[in-house]
C-alpha positions as CSV (number, residue, x, y, z in Angstrom):
1,X,0.0,-0.1,0.1
2,X,0.9,3.7,-0.7
3,X,1.8,4.2,3.2
4,X,4.5,1.6,3.1
5,X,6.9,3.9,0.9
6,X,9.5,5.1,3.0
7,X,11.4,8.5,3.0
8,X,14.5,6.7,1.8
9,X,12.6,5.4,-1.3
10,X,11.5,8.8,-2.1
11,X,15.1,10.3,-1.8
12,X,16.2,7.6,-4.2
13,X,13.4,8.5,-6.7
14,X,14.6,12.2,-6.5
15,X,18.1,11.3,-6.9
16,X,17.7,9.1,-10.0
17,X,15.6,11.7,-11.6
18,X,18.2,14.4,-10.6
19,X,21.5,12.8,-11.7
20,X,19.8,11.1,-15.0
21,X,20.3,7.4,-13.9
22,X,21.1,4.7,-11.6
23,X,24.8,4.7,-12.1
24,X,25.3,8.3,-11.0
25,X,22.7,8.6,-8.3
26,X,24.4,5.5,-6.6
27,X,27.7,7.4,-6.9
28,X,26.3,10.4,-5.1
29,X,24.1,8.2,-2.6
30,X,27.0,5.9,-1.9
31,X,25.0,3.0,-2.7
32,X,25.0,-0.1,-5.2
33,X,23.5,0.3,-8.6
34,X,21.4,-2.6,-8.0
35,X,19.9,-1.3,-4.5
36,X,18.7,1.6,-6.3
37,X,17.0,-0.4,-9.1
38,X,15.4,-2.7,-6.7
39,X,14.1,0.0,-4.2
40,X,12.4,2.0,-7.1
41,X,10.7,-1.2,-8.4
42,X,9.5,-2.1,-5.0
43,X,8.3,1.4,-4.5
44,X,6.6,1.6,-8.2
45,X,4.6,-1.9,-7.1
46,X,3.5,-0.3,-3.9
47,X,2.3,3.0,-5.6
48,X,0.8,0.9,-8.3
49,X,2.0,3.3,-10.9
50,X,5.1,3.7,-13.2
51,X,7.1,6.5,-12.2
52,X,10.0,5.9,-15.1
53,X,10.3,4.5,-18.4
54,X,13.4,3.8,-20.5
55,X,13.6,5.9,-24.0
56,X,17.0,4.7,-25.5
57,X,19.6,4.7,-22.9
58,X,17.7,7.5,-20.9
59,X,15.3,7.3,-17.8
60,X,12.2,9.8,-18.4
61,X,9.7,10.7,-15.7
62,X,6.1,9.4,-16.7
63,X,3.1,11.8,-16.4
64,X,2.3,10.2,-12.9
65,X,6.3,10.6,-12.0
66,X,6.0,14.2,-12.9
67,X,3.3,14.4,-10.6
68,X,4.6,12.5,-7.9
69,X,7.9,14.2,-8.0
70,X,6.3,17.4,-7.3
71,X,4.4,16.5,-4.6
72,X,7.2,14.4,-2.5
73,X,9.6,17.2,-3.0
74,X,7.8,19.1,-0.2
75,X,7.8,15.8,1.9
76,X,11.7,15.6,1.6
77,X,12.0,19.4,2.5
78,X,9.7,18.6,5.6
79,X,11.8,15.8,6.9
80,X,15.2,17.8,6.5
81,X,13.5,20.9,8.4
82,X,12.1,18.4,10.9
83,X,15.5,16.6,11.7
84,X,17.3,20.3,11.4
85,X,14.8,21.4,14.0
86,X,15.5,18.5,16.4
87,X,19.2,18.9,16.0
88,X,18.4,23.0,17.1
89,X,16.3,22.0,19.9
90,X,19.2,19.3,21.5
91,X,21.7,22.4,21.3
92,X,19.0,24.4,23.5
93,X,18.2,27.0,20.7
94,X,14.9,29.0,21.4
95,X,11.9,28.5,19.2
96,X,10.8,31.8,20.0
97,X,12.2,35.6,21.1
98,X,10.6,38.3,21.9
99,X,11.9,41.9,21.8
100,X,10.9,45.3,23.1
101,X,11.8,48.0,21.1
102,X,11.5,51.6,21.9
103,X,9.6,53.3,19.3
104,X,12.3,55.9,19.0
105,X,14.6,53.7,17.6
106,X,15.1,53.5,13.7
107,X,12.8,50.9,12.3
108,X,15.2,50.8,9.3
109,X,18.0,50.0,11.7
110,X,15.7,47.4,13.5
111,X,14.7,45.6,10.4
112,X,18.4,45.8,8.8
113,X,19.5,43.7,12.1
114,X,16.6,41.3,11.8
115,X,17.4,40.8,8.2
116,X,21.1,39.8,9.0
117,X,19.6,37.4,11.7
118,X,16.9,35.6,9.4
119,X,19.5,33.6,7.6
120,X,21.1,32.0,10.8
121,X,17.7,31.9,12.8
122,X,17.0,28.1,12.3
123,X,13.4,28.9,12.2
124,X,13.4,30.8,15.2
125,X,10.1,33.1,15.5
126,X,10.3,36.5,16.5
127,X,7.7,38.6,18.5
128,X,8.6,42.5,17.9
129,X,6.9,44.8,20.4
130,X,6.6,48.3,19.6
131,X,6.9,49.8,23.0
132,X,7.6,53.6,24.6
133,X,9.2,54.6,27.9
134,X,6.6,52.9,30.7
135,X,5.8,50.1,28.4
136,X,9.5,49.4,27.8
137,X,10.3,49.8,31.4
138,X,7.6,47.2,32.3
139,X,8.7,44.6,29.9
140,X,12.2,44.6,31.6
141,X,11.2,44.8,35.1
142,X,8.7,41.8,34.6
143,X,11.2,40.0,32.3
144,X,8.5,39.6,29.8
145,X,10.7,39.6,26.7
146,X,14.6,38.3,25.8
147,X,15.9,41.8,24.5
148,X,14.8,45.1,24.9
149,X,16.3,48.4,23.4
150,X,15.2,50.9,26.0
151,X,15.4,54.7,26.6
152,X,15.2,54.3,30.4
153,X,17.0,51.8,32.3
154,X,15.3,50.5,35.4
155,X,16.9,49.8,38.4
156,X,18.9,46.9,39.3
157,X,19.2,46.1,35.4
158,X,22.4,46.8,33.2
159,X,22.6,47.2,29.6
160,X,24.7,48.6,26.8
161,X,24.3,51.9,24.8
162,X,23.8,51.4,21.3
163,X,22.8,54.5,19.7
164,X,21.7,58.1,20.3
165,X,18.8,59.6,18.9
166,X,18.5,63.4,18.6
167,X,15.0,64.7,19.4
168,X,13.6,67.9,18.2
169,X,10.4,70.3,19.1
170,X,8.5,70.3,15.9
171,X,5.0,72.0,15.0
172,X,2.9,72.4,12.0
173,X,4.3,75.2,9.8
174,X,0.9,77.0,10.3
175,X,1.3,76.8,14.2
176,X,1.5,79.9,16.2
177,X,5.0,78.8,17.4
178,X,6.1,78.4,13.9
179,X,5.0,81.8,12.5
180,X,6.5,83.5,15.8
181,X,8.9,86.1,15.0
182,X,10.4,87.0,18.3
183,X,12.8,84.1,20.1
184,X,10.9,81.0,21.5
185,X,11.2,80.6,25.6
186,X,10.2,77.8,27.4
187,X,7.8,79.9,28.7
188,X,6.2,80.5,25.3
189,X,6.3,76.6,25.0
190,X,4.4,76.2,28.2
191,X,1.5,78.0,26.9
192,X,0.8,75.8,23.9
193,X,-0.7,72.2,24.1
194,X,2.4,69.5,24.0
195,X,1.9,66.2,22.6
196,X,3.4,63.7,24.5
197,X,4.0,59.9,23.4
198,X,3.7,57.4,26.4
199,X,1.9,54.1,27.3
200,X,1.6,52.3,30.8
201,X,3.0,55.1,32.6
202,X,4.8,53.8,35.6
203,X,6.7,55.6,38.5
204,X,9.9,57.7,37.3
205,X,9.1,57.5,33.8
206,X,5.5,59.2,33.5
207,X,6.8,62.3,32.9
208,X,9.9,61.7,30.4
209,X,9.2,63.9,27.3
210,X,6.9,66.4,29.2
211,X,8.4,69.9,28.5
212,X,6.0,71.2,31.4
213,X,3.3,72.4,28.9
214,X,0.0,73.4,30.8
215,X,-2.0,71.4,28.6
216,X,-0.9,68.1,27.1
217,X,-2.3,65.2,25.3
218,X,-0.9,61.9,25.8
219,X,-0.9,59.5,22.7
220,X,0.6,55.7,22.6
221,X,2.6,55.9,19.2
222,X,4.5,58.2,17.1
223,X,2.2,57.7,14.6
224,X,-0.3,59.3,16.4
225,X,1.7,62.0,17.1
226,X,2.3,62.9,13.9
227,X,-1.2,62.7,13.0
228,X,-2.0,65.5,15.5
229,X,0.9,67.5,14.3
230,X,-0.3,67.2,10.6
231,X,-3.3,68.6,11.6
232,X,-1.8,71.7,13.2
233,X,-2.6,70.4,16.8
234,X,0.1,71.1,19.5
235,X,3.9,70.4,19.3
236,X,5.8,67.4,20.2
237,X,9.5,66.1,20.9
238,X,10.3,63.7,18.1
239,X,13.3,61.9,16.9
240,X,15.1,63.8,13.8
241,X,14.7,60.6,11.8
242,X,11.1,60.3,12.2
243,X,10.3,63.9,10.9
244,X,13.2,64.3,8.6
245,X,11.0,64.2,5.3
246,X,8.2,66.2,6.6
247,X,11.0,69.1,7.8
248,X,12.3,68.7,4.2
249,X,9.3,69.4,2.6
250,X,8.2,72.2,4.8
251,X,5.1,70.5,6.5
252,X,6.7,70.6,9.8
253,X,9.1,73.0,11.3
254,X,11.9,72.3,14.1
255,X,11.6,75.3,16.8
256,X,14.7,76.8,18.3
257,X,14.3,77.3,21.9
258,X,16.4,79.8,23.8
259,X,18.8,78.3,26.4
260,X,17.4,74.6,25.3
261,X,19.5,72.6,23.6
262,X,18.2,69.7,21.4
263,X,17.9,66.8,23.7
264,X,19.5,63.3,22.8
265,X,18.5,60.2,23.8
266,X,20.5,57.3,24.6
267,X,19.4,53.7,23.6
268,X,20.5,50.9,25.5
269,X,20.1,47.1,24.7
270,X,19.2,45.1,27.8
271,X,18.9,41.6,28.3
272,X,16.4,41.2,31.3
273,X,17.4,37.6,32.1
274,X,20.7,37.2,31.0
275,X,21.2,33.9,32.8
276,X,18.5,32.1,30.6
277,X,19.2,33.9,27.2
278,X,19.8,31.0,24.9
279,X,22.2,30.7,21.3
280,X,19.6,32.2,19.3
281,X,19.0,35.4,21.6
282,X,22.9,35.5,22.1
283,X,23.4,35.6,18.0
284,X,20.6,38.6,18.0
285,X,22.2,40.4,20.9
286,X,25.3,40.3,19.2
287,X,24.1,41.4,15.8
288,X,22.9,44.6,17.5
289,X,26.1,45.1,18.9
290,X,27.9,44.5,16.0
291,X,25.6,47.7,14.1
292,X,26.6,50.1,16.9
293,X,29.2,51.5,14.7
294,X,27.4,50.7,11.1
295,X,27.3,53.7,8.9
296,X,24.2,52.7,7.8
297,X,22.8,53.2,11.6
298,X,24.6,56.6,11.8
299,X,23.1,58.0,8.6
300,X,19.7,57.4,10.0
301,X,20.0,59.1,13.4
């Protein structure tokens, strides 16, 4: 019956087709010509169909053989993947990693690193959480993730600084602050609505990014903040790389405030549970660290 056909017989069938005959296939598989011929004969009897026919001195696939060759290719791929997965698991390789990434970290840089990780990932699944201040801190403190890129380092945790991000105070070009002729002071800022990006605010992080404006709206993503700004609503402290195109087009304007330098935020790579980080997590960590001096990263920040 069909179920009795073995993976080894399917491998032999593919080898005979690939190498154009029994002789070359036997050499590649390190088997005898007769053993391959016997295996394929038995396989065709079990299946009840002819897979190959002889034309002159050549072996040619039958129409049934063509169909089964295509269908069985995935079977052999699955078998190889299964064996690789078993080997990977025996080496302690993680099946899944989760990382929390501060929203101000350049997305292009993040996925440039993940692109380098993918070919070496051995099927490890990734969950990437786009977080801001409080949520990143909570993920680290609660040890909810394997790696985190954070702008605020909770007590009791250490990390490695990987990049600094320049922050700008920006408004829509039609905003009163953008049209102001006199120098802008912190007091002027305080009289206008500020858009603050935060979520799950916790102790020591709830006022991060707040410039002491009398009125503020809190949103949970850079995208939401940009939507407000594009409507001419308020001002916001945002990373330069996120607003570069809008500044170049003139849609948004960067404010120069007296006695207030453009702040920089240092982003730190944190391993919340270093004692349990496996080989896949170590690889991803090392790929992030290797890119500290990456010109691509610097050009974006």
